matplotlib code that plots the C-alpha trace (Angstrom):
import matplotlib.pyplot as plt

x = [-1.8, 0.2, -2.4, -1.7, 2.0, 1.8, -0.2, 2.4, 5.1, 3.0, 2.5, 6.2, 7.0, 4.4, 6.0, 9.5, 8.2, 7.1, 10.2, 8.9, 7.3, 6.4, 4.7, 1.9, -0.4, -0.9, -3.6, -4.6, -5.9, -7.3, -7.5, -9.9, -8.9, -11.4, -10.2, -12.3, -15.7, -15.5, -13.8, -11.0, -10.4, -6.3, -4.6, -4.4, -1.5, -0.3, 0.5, 2.5, 2.1, 3.8, 3.9, 7.6, 9.2, 6.0, 4.3, 2.6, 5.1, 4.0, 5.4, 4.2, 5.0, 5.8, 3.7, 6.7, 7.0, 3.4, 3.2, 6.4, 4.8, 1.4, 3.2, 5.2, 1.9, 0.3, 3.4, 3.3, -0.5, -0.4, 2.6, 0.5, -2.4, 0.0, 1.5, -2.0, -3.2, 0.3, -0.5, -3.5, -2.1, 0.4, -2.3, -4.4, -1.3, -0.4, -3.8, -3.9, -0.7, -1.7, -5.1, -2.9, -0.8, -3.7, -5.2, -1.9, -1.6, -5.0, -4.3]
y = [19.7, 21.8, 20.7, 17.0, 17.3, 18.9, 16.6, 14.0, 16.0, 16.2, 12.7, 11.6, 14.0, 12.3, 8.9, 9.9, 11.4, 7.8, 6.1, 3.1, 0.4, -3.3, -5.8, -8.4, -7.9, -8.0, -9.6, -10.0, -13.2, -13.9, -17.3, -18.6, -20.6, -22.1, -21.1, -21.4, -22.1, -19.2, -18.5, -15.9, -14.1, -13.8, -11.6, -9.9, -11.9, -10.7, -12.7, -11.1, -12.6, -11.7, -13.6, -14.8, -17.0, -18.3, -19.0, -17.5, -17.0, -16.1, -15.5, -14.5, -10.6, -9.2, -6.4, -3.8, -4.6, -4.2, -0.2, -0.1, -3.1, -1.0, 1.9, 0.2, -1.7, 1.6, 3.1, 0.4, 0.7, 4.8, 4.2, 1.9, 4.3, 7.3, 4.9, 3.9, 7.6, 8.4, 5.7, 7.4, 10.5, 9.5, 7.8, 10.8, 12.9, 10.5, 10.4, 14.3, 14.2, 11.9, 13.8, 16.9, 15.2, 13.8, 17.3, 18.6, 16.1, 16.2, 20.0]
z = [-20.5, -17.7, -15.1, -15.4, -15.5, -12.4, -10.7, -11.9, -10.3, -7.1, -7.2, -7.6, -4.7, -2.6, -3.5, -2.7, 0.7, 1.9, 3.5, 5.2, 3.4, 4.3, 2.0, 3.2, 5.9, 10.0, 11.8, 15.4, 17.0, 20.0, 22.3, 24.8, 27.8, 30.2, 33.8, 36.6, 34.8, 32.7, 29.4, 29.4, 26.2, 25.7, 23.4, 21.0, 19.4, 16.1, 12.8, 9.9, 6.5, 3.3, -0.2, -0.9, -3.0, -4.4, -1.1, 1.6, 4.8, 8.3, 11.5, 14.9, 15.7, 19.2, 20.5, 20.0, 16.2, 15.5, 15.2, 12.7, 10.8, 10.8, 9.5, 6.8, 5.3, 5.3, 3.6, 0.8, 0.5, -0.2, -2.4, -4.4, -4.5, -5.4, -8.4, -9.4, -10.1, -11.6, -14.0, -14.7, -15.2, -17.7, -19.8, -19.7, -20.9, -23.4, -25.0, -24.9, -26.7, -29.3, -29.7, -30.2, -32.8, -34.7, -35.1, -36.1, -38.9, -40.0, -40.9]

ax = plt.figure().add_subplot(projection="3d")
ax.plot(x, y, z, "-o")
ax.set_aspect("equal")
plt.show()
């Protein structure tokens, strides 16, 4: 039981260390233009999408914003992963406690 409690504390600490989060996703787009008998690939152009107020919203992003958004989206993904692990550990701890209570009550 102590191992699970330590794991939960560690997960909470890791979640607390994440200080940058953004919802949504970032995608790259390229365009082609015909120039001088050849197709020229232009880009990348970046688009940030987020589900907000019941609908998908998107906006173009300047190249200078891209790294900040990537870090924030990565932070959110990591937080969600840690939160899921925390839930799993808490469920395991709860089941372990209930198992011990059942053993005590059956004696």
